[in-house]
C-alpha positions in Angstrom: 6.4 113.1 -164.0 3.3 111.1 -163.0 0.0 111.9 -161.3 -3.1 109.6 -160.3 -6.4 110.7 -159.5 -9.0 108.7 -157.3 -12.5 108.9 -157.1 -13.3 107.0 -154.2 -16.2 104.7 -153.8 -17.2 101.0 -152.8 -18.7 99.7 -156.0 -16.4 101.8 -158.1 -13.3 103.7 -157.9 -12.2 106.1 -160.6 -8.7 105.9 -161.7 -6.7 108.4 -164.0 -3.1 108.5 -164.7 -1.4 111.4 -166.2 1.8 112.5 -167.3 3.0 116.4 -167.3 5.2 117.0 -170.3 7.7 119.2 -171.0 5.6 122.0 -172.3 3.1 121.8 -169.9 0.7 119.4 -171.8 -0.3 116.2 -170.0 -0.6 112.5 -171.8 -3.0 110.3 -170.4 -1.4 107.0 -169.4 -4.1 104.9 -168.1 -7.9 105.5 -166.9 -10.7 103.4 -165.6 -12.6 101.6 -163.0 -12.1 99.7 -160.1 -14.9 97.8 -159.7 -16.2 95.1 -156.7 -19.0 92.9 -156.5 -21.9 93.2 -154.5 -22.3 89.7 -153.7 -18.7 90.0 -151.5 -18.8 91.5 -148.0 -17.8 95.0 -147.4 -14.5 93.5 -146.2 -13.6 91.5 -149.4 -14.7 94.6 -151.3 -12.0 96.7 -149.6 -9.2 94.1 -149.8 -10.1 94.2 -153.7 -10.1 97.7 -153.7 -6.8 97.9 -152.1 -5.1 95.1 -154.3 -5.9 96.9 -157.4 -4.9 99.8 -156.7 -1.6 98.9 -155.1 -1.2 97.1 -158.5 -1.8 100.2 -160.5 0.6 102.3 -158.5 3.6 99.7 -158.7 2.8 99.6 -162.5 2.9 103.5 -163.0 4.8 104.7 -159.8 2.9 108.1 -159.5 4.9 111.4 -157.7 1.6 112.2 -156.4 -1.9 111.1 -156.4 -5.1 113.8 -155.8 -7.9 112.0 -154.1 -11.6 113.2 -153.9 -12.8 114.6 -150.4 -15.8 113.5 -149.6 -19.4 115.9 -149.5 -22.9 114.3 -148.7 -25.9 116.0 -147.9 -28.3 113.5 -147.0 -27.3 109.8 -147.6 -25.4 108.8 -144.7 -25.4 105.0 -145.6 -23.5 105.9 -148.6 -21.1 108.3 -146.7 -20.0 105.5 -144.5 -19.4 103.2 -147.5 -17.0 105.4 -149.4 -15.6 106.7 -146.3 -14.3 103.1 -146.0 -13.1 103.0 -149.8 -11.4 106.2 -149.2 -9.9 105.1 -146.1 -8.4 102.2 -148.2 -7.3 104.5 -150.8 -5.4 106.3 -148.9 -3.4 104.0 -146.7 -2.7 102.7 -150.0 -1.0 105.5 -151.4 0.7 106.1 -148.0 2.1 102.7 -147.5 4.1 103.6 -150.8 4.9 107.3 -150.0 2.9 108.4 -152.5 2.2 112.2 -152.1 -1.6 112.6 -151.2 -3.4 115.6 -152.2 -7.4 116.1 -151.3 -9.9 118.1 -153.3 -13.3 118.7 -152.8 -15.9 118.3 -155.2 -16.3 122.0 -155.5 -12.5 122.3 -156.3 -12.2 120.0 -159.0 -15.2 121.6 -160.8 -13.8 124.6 -160.0 -10.5 123.8 -161.4 -11.7 121.9 -164.5 -15.0 123.7 -165.4 -14.5 127.0 -163.8 -17.7 126.7 -162.0 -18.0 124.8 -159.1 -21.4 123.5 -159.8 -20.9 121.8 -162.9 -22.7 118.7 -163.5 -20.9 115.1 -164.5 -21.8 115.9 -168.2 -19.7 119.3 -168.3 -16.7 117.5 -166.4 -16.7 114.8 -168.9 -16.9 117.5 -172.2 -13.9 119.7 -170.3 -12.0 116.4 -169.2 -12.3 115.5 -173.1 -11.6 118.8 -174.4 -8.7 119.2 -171.9 -7.2 116.0 -172.9 -7.7 116.1 -176.5 -9.9 112.9 -176.2 -12.1 112.1 -179.7 -14.9 110.5 -177.3 -16.5 111.5 -173.8 -14.3 109.3 -171.0 -16.8 107.1 -169.9 -18.1 106.1 -167.2 -18.5 109.3 -165.2 -15.8 108.0 -162.1 -13.3 107.3 -164.5 -14.0 111.3 -166.1 -14.0 112.7 -162.4 -10.2 110.9 -161.8 -9.0 112.2 -164.8 -9.8 115.6 -163.4 -8.8 114.8 -160.5 -5.5 113.5 -161.5 -5.4 117.1 -163.1 -5.9 119.1 -159.9 -3.0 117.2 -158.3 -0.6 118.0 -161.0 -1.6 121.5 -161.3 -1.5 121.8 -157.1 0.6 123.9 -156.0 
């Protein structure tokens, strides 16, 4: 079974695809970021995100996707643009009948690190160890997406 993890954003959306193997281990199929150019309008950036994500999901055909929920304390402008990107992600997945599981940053960090207030470096380190990677996964949006994919695979 293949699981997709998404860390939504307008400028950069992290994505990761993992495959659950028979003995409960996981294989990374692909991970990275979908980037949009800041010189384009919000609508054009969201259209790019939608097209790139649709291409990824059609290539790998994931069974389910984990998508990070929003959590912002102060920056309302950033929250609004991320919410738009998150909406595009949810619609794109729903249109392809991919089961969606949503996780807060606290849930993702608790699952991967055992501590809900872990920082980005701790998440990257634990993702590296969990998947047996030789190097830290970068950028951190992609590392977060790997952690979210694992949450989707392990969710009941």
